[in-house]
C-alpha positions as CSV (number, residue, x, y, z in Angstrom):
1,M,39.8,-61.6,42.4
2,V,39.0,-64.5,44.8
3,R,38.9,-67.0,42.0
4,T,42.4,-65.8,40.8
5,L,43.8,-66.0,44.3
6,S,42.3,-69.4,44.8
7,D,44.0,-70.6,41.6
8,L,47.3,-69.1,42.9
9,F,46.9,-70.9,46.3
10,P,44.7,-73.9,45.5
11,D,45.2,-75.6,48.9
12,A,44.2,-72.5,50.9
13,P,40.6,-72.5,52.2
14,I,38.4,-69.6,51.2
15,Y,36.6,-67.7,54.0
16,T,33.6,-65.5,53.1
17,S,30.6,-64.1,54.9
18,V,27.9,-66.0,53.0
19,Y,28.3,-68.6,50.2
20,Q,25.5,-69.2,47.7
21,P,27.0,-71.4,45.0
22,E,24.3,-70.6,42.4
23,L,25.2,-66.9,42.5
24,T,28.9,-67.1,41.9
25,F,31.5,-68.9,39.8
26,P,31.0,-72.7,39.6
27,E,34.8,-73.3,40.1
28,F,34.3,-72.6,43.8
29,K,32.3,-75.8,44.2
30,D,35.6,-77.8,44.2
31,R,37.2,-75.5,46.8
32,D,37.2,-75.5,50.6
33,V,34.8,-72.6,51.2
34,R,34.1,-71.7,54.8
35,T,31.5,-69.1,56.0
36,T,30.6,-67.0,59.0
37,F,27.6,-67.6,61.3
38,L,25.6,-65.4,58.8
39,Q,25.4,-68.4,56.5
40,R,22.8,-69.9,59.0
41,A,21.3,-66.7,60.3
42,V,20.4,-64.9,57.1
43,P,17.5,-66.1,54.9
44,H,18.5,-67.4,51.5
45,G,18.8,-64.5,49.0
46,K,18.6,-61.8,51.7
47,F,22.3,-61.5,52.5
48,R,22.5,-57.7,51.7
49,L,20.1,-57.0,54.6
50,A,22.8,-58.3,57.0
51,A,25.4,-55.8,55.8
52,P,25.7,-54.1,59.3
53,L,26.7,-57.5,60.8
54,Y,29.4,-58.4,58.3
55,G,32.2,-56.8,60.3
56,Y,31.3,-58.5,63.5
57,A,30.9,-61.8,61.6
58,F,34.4,-61.6,60.1
59,S,35.9,-60.7,63.5
60,K,34.5,-63.9,65.0
61,L,36.3,-66.2,62.5
62,D,39.0,-68.4,64.1
63,L,42.1,-68.1,61.8
64,S,44.7,-69.1,64.3
65,E,45.7,-72.3,62.4
66,F,47.2,-70.1,59.6
67,D,50.6,-68.4,59.4
68,K,49.4,-65.8,56.9
69,V,46.0,-64.6,55.8
70,L,45.4,-62.9,52.5
71,V,42.3,-60.6,52.6
72,T,40.6,-59.2,49.5
73,T,37.9,-56.7,50.5
74,S,35.5,-54.0,49.3
75,G,33.6,-54.2,52.5
76,F,34.3,-55.7,55.9
77,A,36.6,-58.7,55.4
78,H,39.5,-56.7,57.0
79,H,37.6,-57.0,60.3
80,I,39.3,-60.5,60.7
81,K,41.7,-60.8,63.6
82,H,45.1,-62.2,62.7
83,P,48.6,-60.9,63.5
84,N,49.9,-61.5,60.0
85,A,47.1,-60.4,57.6
86,Y,47.8,-59.0,54.1
87,V,44.8,-56.8,53.1
88,L,44.1,-55.9,49.5
89,C,41.4,-53.2,49.6
90,H,39.4,-52.4,46.5
91,T,37.5,-49.7,48.3
92,P,36.3,-48.8,51.8
93,P,32.6,-49.8,52.1
94,H,30.7,-47.5,49.7
95,F,27.6,-47.1,51.8
96,I,29.7,-46.0,54.8
97,Y,32.0,-43.5,53.2
98,D,30.4,-42.7,49.8
99,L,26.7,-43.0,50.6
100,D,25.7,-40.3,48.0
101,E,27.2,-42.5,45.2
102,Y,25.6,-45.7,46.6
103,L,22.0,-44.5,47.0
104,S,20.3,-42.1,44.6
105,T,17.1,-41.6,46.7
106,P,17.4,-38.6,49.0
107,W,14.9,-39.8,51.7
108,L,16.5,-43.2,51.8
109,R,20.0,-41.7,52.3
110,K,18.7,-39.7,55.3
111,I,17.4,-42.8,56.9
112,V,20.6,-44.8,56.3
113,Q,22.8,-41.9,57.3
114,T,21.6,-42.1,60.9
115,G,23.3,-45.5,61.5
116,I,26.4,-44.8,59.5
117,A,28.5,-43.5,62.4
118,T,28.0,-46.7,64.4
119,L,29.5,-48.7,61.6
120,R,32.3,-46.3,60.7
121,I,34.1,-46.3,64.1
122,P,34.5,-50.1,64.3
123,D,35.4,-50.2,60.6
124,Q,38.3,-47.8,61.2
125,R,39.5,-49.7,64.2
126,A,39.5,-52.9,62.2
127,A,41.7,-51.3,59.5
128,A,44.1,-49.9,62.1
129,R,44.9,-53.5,63.3
130,H,46.6,-54.4,60.0
131,S,49.9,-53.0,58.8
132,N,50.3,-55.0,55.5
133,Y,47.8,-53.0,53.3
134,R,47.5,-52.5,49.6
135,A,44.9,-50.8,47.4
136,N,43.9,-51.9,43.9
137,S,44.8,-48.5,42.3
138,K,46.2,-45.1,43.2
139,Y,42.7,-43.8,43.4
140,A,41.6,-46.5,45.8
141,A,44.8,-45.8,47.8
142,S,43.6,-42.2,48.2
143,K,40.2,-43.4,49.5
144,V,42.0,-45.7,52.0
145,K,44.0,-42.7,53.2
146,R,40.8,-40.6,53.6
147,A,38.8,-43.4,55.4
148,Y,41.6,-45.0,57.5
149,G,44.5,-42.6,57.5
150,K,46.8,-45.2,55.9
151,D,49.4,-44.4,53.3
152,V,49.4,-47.5,51.1
153,R,50.8,-48.6,47.7
154,E,48.8,-49.9,44.8
155,L,48.6,-53.5,43.7
156,Y,46.6,-53.6,40.5
157,C,43.9,-56.3,40.2
158,P,44.5,-59.2,37.8
159,F,42.9,-58.7,34.4
160,S,41.1,-61.8,33.2
161,T,40.3,-62.3,29.6
162,D,38.2,-65.5,29.8
163,H,35.0,-63.6,29.1
164,L,36.4,-61.6,26.2
165,P,36.7,-62.6,22.5
166,S,39.8,-64.6,21.7
167,G,40.1,-63.2,18.2
168,L,40.1,-59.6,17.1
169,A,37.2,-58.4,15.0
170,P,37.6,-55.3,12.7
171,M,35.7,-52.2,13.7
172,P,32.0,-52.5,12.7
173,T,30.8,-50.3,9.9
174,Q,27.6,-49.4,11.9
175,H,28.6,-47.5,15.0
176,K,27.2,-48.6,18.4
177,A,28.2,-47.8,22.0
178,L,28.4,-50.3,24.8
179,M,28.3,-50.1,28.6
180,V,28.8,-53.2,30.8
181,G,28.3,-53.4,34.5
182,R,25.9,-53.6,37.5
183,L,23.1,-51.1,37.2
184,M,24.1,-48.9,40.2
185,P,23.5,-45.1,40.4
186,Y,27.2,-44.3,40.8
187,K,28.1,-45.9,37.5
188,R,26.2,-43.2,35.7
189,F,24.4,-45.3,33.1
190,D,22.0,-42.3,33.0
191,L,24.7,-40.1,31.6
192,A,25.6,-42.6,29.0
193,I,22.0,-42.9,27.9
194,R,21.6,-39.1,27.6
195,A,24.9,-38.7,25.7
196,C,24.2,-41.4,23.2
197,E,20.7,-39.9,22.5
198,I,22.3,-36.5,21.8
199,A,25.0,-38.1,19.6
200,Q,22.3,-40.2,17.9
201,I,24.4,-43.3,18.5
202,P,22.7,-46.6,19.6
203,L,23.6,-47.7,23.1
204,T,23.6,-51.3,24.4
205,I,23.6,-51.8,28.2
206,V,24.7,-55.2,29.5
207,G,24.0,-56.0,33.1
208,A,21.3,-55.9,35.8
209,G,20.9,-54.2,39.1
210,P,18.8,-52.0,41.4
211,D,18.8,-49.0,39.2
212,A,17.2,-50.9,36.3
213,S,13.7,-49.5,36.6
214,R,14.8,-45.8,36.8
215,L,17.1,-46.2,33.8
216,G,14.4,-48.1,31.8
217,A,11.9,-45.2,32.4
218,M,14.3,-42.6,31.1
219,A,15.7,-44.4,28.1
220,G,14.4,-43.9,24.6
221,P,14.3,-46.4,21.7
222,N,18.0,-45.7,21.0
223,T,18.9,-47.7,24.1
224,T,18.9,-51.5,24.4
225,F,18.9,-53.3,27.7
226,A,20.5,-56.8,27.2
227,G,20.4,-57.8,30.9
228,R,22.8,-60.5,32.0
229,V,24.6,-62.4,29.2
230,S,26.9,-65.4,29.1
231,D,30.6,-65.0,28.3
232,E,30.1,-66.3,24.8
233,E,27.3,-63.9,24.2
234,L,29.3,-61.0,25.6
235,A,32.2,-61.8,23.2
236,D,29.7,-61.4,20.3
237,V,28.4,-58.2,21.8
238,W,32.0,-56.7,21.8
239,R,32.5,-57.6,18.1
240,S,29.4,-55.6,17.1
241,H,30.2,-52.4,19.0
242,S,32.6,-49.6,18.2
243,V,33.3,-47.9,21.6
244,A,32.7,-48.5,25.3
245,L,31.7,-46.0,27.9
246,M,32.6,-45.6,31.6
247,P,31.0,-42.3,32.8
248,G,31.1,-43.2,36.5
249,V,34.0,-42.9,38.9
250,E,35.5,-46.3,39.5
251,D,38.1,-47.3,42.1
252,F,39.8,-49.2,39.4
253,G,37.3,-50.6,36.9
254,F,38.0,-53.3,34.4
255,A,35.9,-51.7,31.7
256,P,38.9,-49.9,30.0
257,L,40.9,-53.1,29.9
258,D,38.0,-55.2,28.8
259,A,37.3,-52.8,25.9
260,N,41.0,-52.5,24.9
261,Y,41.5,-56.3,24.9
262,A,38.4,-56.7,22.8
263,G,40.0,-54.2,20.3
264,R,37.8,-51.3,21.1
265,P,38.5,-47.8,22.5
266,I,36.8,-46.6,25.7
267,I,35.6,-43.2,26.8
268,G,35.9,-42.7,30.6
269,R,35.5,-40.1,33.3
270,N,38.7,-38.2,33.9
271,E,38.7,-39.2,37.6
272,G,39.4,-42.3,39.6
273,G,40.8,-45.5,38.3
274,A,40.1,-44.6,34.6
275,V,43.0,-42.2,34.7
276,E,45.4,-45.1,35.4
277,T,44.2,-47.3,32.6
278,I,43.1,-45.0,29.8
279,Q,45.8,-43.3,27.7
280,P,44.0,-40.4,25.9
281,G,44.3,-40.7,22.1
282,V,46.0,-44.1,22.5
283,T,43.6,-46.5,24.1
284,G,40.6,-44.1,24.4
285,E,39.6,-40.7,25.7
286,L,38.9,-39.0,29.0
287,V,36.1,-36.6,29.8
288,K,36.3,-34.1,32.7
289,S,32.6,-33.1,32.6
290,D,29.4,-34.8,33.4
291,D,27.6,-32.7,30.8
292,P,25.9,-35.1,28.4
293,N,26.5,-32.7,25.5
294,E,30.3,-32.9,26.1
295,W,30.1,-36.6,26.3
296,A,28.2,-36.7,23.0
297,R,30.8,-34.6,21.4
298,V,33.7,-36.9,22.5
299,I,31.7,-39.9,21.4
300,R,31.3,-38.6,17.9
301,E,35.0,-37.5,17.7
302,T,36.2,-40.9,19.0
303,L,34.1,-42.8,16.4
304,N,35.7,-40.7,13.7
305,K,39.2,-41.7,14.6
306,P,41.1,-44.7,13.3
307,W,41.7,-47.4,16.0
308,D,43.9,-50.4,15.6
309,P,42.3,-53.4,17.5
310,A,45.7,-55.2,17.8
311,A,47.4,-52.2,19.4
312,L,44.5,-51.7,21.8
313,R,44.8,-55.3,22.9
314,A,48.6,-55.1,23.3
315,S,48.2,-52.1,25.7
316,T,46.6,-54.4,28.4
317,K,49.6,-56.6,29.0
318,P,50.9,-54.8,32.1
319,F,47.6,-55.6,33.8
320,Q,47.3,-59.3,32.9
321,L,47.6,-62.3,35.2
322,D,51.3,-63.0,35.2
323,A,52.2,-59.5,36.4
324,F,49.6,-59.8,39.2
325,K,50.9,-63.2,40.4
326,A,54.5,-61.9,40.5
327,N,53.4,-58.8,42.5
328,V,51.3,-60.8,45.0
329,T,54.1,-63.3,45.6
330,A,56.6,-60.5,46.2
331,W,54.2,-58.8,48.6
332,L,53.7,-61.9,50.7
333,N,57.4,-62.5,50.9
334,E,58.2,-59.0,52.2
């Protein structure tokens, strides 16, 4: 998102809490990236430990030289103080408002929960300062309403295709399922693993994250952990797989669009952002249950249907970059 907005407004500086060039897109090295005091205060590689300070750090930024400030946030960037801020919220901070989804360990949740109230109150006050608010989906808008009491419209995220195959490959003859994302408990990789074992369909998991050890311990020989891969490698992965899975509840989630652009159907949870991007029977299927047996049944049925890769790719056009740019420009000119 930030890279897209920076391309749209190349002369505008980028403000962020902490900037570590080696952990993000190389294109930012040529941009004017400015940070909060946390850049100097937090040890290298330990920026997540400073999460309780992010809101305060953003509130101390001096943005008075700018007529307008465009904020993209899934955490605390909306704590900035400016009379003409346009806030695009991807989700209120998960570990404040959705702690059960963010942490899978009960004892750790109890410890963290004790400090949540002290963060929630200033977070809600920060959101109340801004009137120009958008959410990245209808589902995210409902979470903004619940957390901040704001009625906001949706502005869908730009869908980039740089990391996806340029050409369309036919459906492979040997069926395999694919799930791509950061290994977090709320994404429900565990459900995908169990469902594919029941369906006897090989599953490839692309990504890394804090839930890796737990998932590795429960997975059988039918599951392959590919870790992080390059864009070129990921394009090859898509060509060799038949269906993608998204069993977790996402605020928007690019997985359905990634899958469809790659010419593959996706099976998603019938909740959250997936409802806005998956057309049942047209671009994939939706599952209401978290029962792995039900997921296994839908996986088998989906693989037995004929899917047209070209039609799947065409379905992603309303979410691509040109539409996003037009919507952002119209919003800033309101």
